[in-house]
N, C-alpha and C positions, 0 to 999 in steps of 0.2 A: 653409184650412190642414189638412193631413192629419196625423192623430195617429199615434203609434207603434202603437197598437192596431189602427188601420185598416190600416197597413202589414203588420202580422202577419197580419191576416185575409186581405188580398190575397195575401200570400205562401202562406198555407195553401190558399186556393182555387186558386191557380196549381199548387201541388204536387198537389192532388187531381185536377185536370183533366189534368195531365201523366201521372199514374199511370193514369188511366182510358184515355187515348189509348194509352199504351204497352201496357197490358193487352189492349186491342182488337187492336193490331198483333200481339202475341204469339199471340193466339187465331187470327188469320188465318194466320199462318205455320204454326202447328200443324195447322190444317185442311189446308193445302196439303201438308204432309209426310205426313199420314195418307192423303190421297187417292193420293199417289204410292206409298206403301207398299201400299195395296190393289191398285192397278193392277199392281204388280210381282208380288204374290202370285197375282193372277189369271193373269197371263202365265206364271208358273212352273207353276201348276196345269195350264194348257192345254198347255204344253210336255211336262210329265210324262205327261199323258193321251195325247198324240200319240205319244210315245216308246213307251209301253206297247202301244198299238195296232199301231204299225209293227213293233215287235219280235216280237209274236205272229204277225203275217202272215209275217214272214221265217222264223220257226221252222216254221210250217205248210208254207211252200214248200219249205224244206230237207227236212223229213220226207217230203213227197210225192215229192220228187226221189229221195231215198234209197230209198223203197219201190219206185218205178218202176225204179230202177237194179237193185235186188236181183231184182225180178221178171224184168226183161230178162235178167239174168245167169243166173238159174235156167233160163229158157226156152232160152237159148243153150246152156247146158251139156247139157241133155237132147237138144237137136237136134244137138249137135256130134258125137256118136258116129256118127250116120247121114249127116251132111252134110259132115263133114271140113273142107276148106279154106274153103268158103263160110261155114260156121258161125263159124270163127275170124275171118274178115273182119267178119261181122256183130257178133261180140262186141267187136271193136276199135271198130267204129262206135258201138255202144251205149255203150261206155266213154267215147268222145269226147263223145257227146251228153250223157252224165251229167256229165262234167267241165264242159262248156259251161254246163249248167243250174246246176251248183254255183257257177261263177264269176258267172253272172247273179244268182243269189240273194245271193251275197256282195256284189256290186255294189249291189243294191237295198238291202241292209241298210246299207251304207256311205252311200249316198245319203240314206237315212232319217235316219241319225245327223247328216249334214251339215245337212239341213233343220232338224232339231231344234236344232242348234247355232246356226244363223242366227236361228231364232225366239227363242232365249234371248238372243242378242246384241241383237236388235231390242227385246226387252222391257227389257233393261238400258238401252238408249239412250233409250227412251221414258220410263223412270223418271227418268233423268238430266235429260231435257228438262223433265219435270213439276216436278222439284225446283228447277231453275233458274227456271222460270216462277213458282213459289211465292215464291222469293227475290226476284225482280224485282217481284212484286206488293207485297211487304212494304217494299221499299226506298223508294218515293215517300212512303209514310206516315211512314217514319222521318225522311226529309228534311223533311217538312212539320212534324213535331213539333219537330225541331231548330230550324226557323225560328221557330215559335211561341214556343219557350222563349227563344230569343235576343231576339226582339222584346219579350217580356214582361219579360225581364231589363233591357233598355234602358229600358223604361217605369218599372220600379221604381227604377232608378238615377236617372232624371230626377226622379221624385217625391221621392226621398230628398234630392236636391240642392236641390229647391225647398223642402222642409221645413227643410233646414239653413239656406238663405238667409233664410227667414222667421224662424227661431229667432235668427239673427244680428241681424236688424233689430229683433226684439222685445227682445233683450238689449241693444241699443244698440251693437252692434259692427258697423259697416257695412263694415269692411275685411276681406274674406274671407280674404286672405292671412295676416293676423295671427291670425285665429281658428283657421284650420286648422292653423297651426303651434303653437298653444297659447300665443300671446303675448297678454296682455290689452290 
């Protein structure tokens, strides 16, 4: 025969173990979230570093192109007085070359920006995948805990019914329908 105090002790033990299991699952979920956040920050830092480096290279290329263009223009102007038409043709050619170099530099900068954007998107996707994986890791433990709680609840219910039946027989009331309805 199970006493009410034993039922209370069993219930308290069940609560304690359930809380322990839920705390453990929460810790695992937080660990997964923290790892995903760290990876996101790392990817962000790498992207920012790459952008800074690429931007600096593009500026250096643009400055060199400008210097060469100015240098060529100055040389052309000094020679123009003596060379006439040929000098003007060379000046036009130099201008076209400078414009082509300028376009190429602009294209390289745009390409660098696109690469950085793709890297950022890839980092976001990786973070999303890691968060989903952390959630999936926590889900089986949650289902297991739910199953344990349900099974334990059924056991407690069964024990309580057994205790009630024992109490009925001890009190001399064998008809469980009358007892449960409050009829003596």
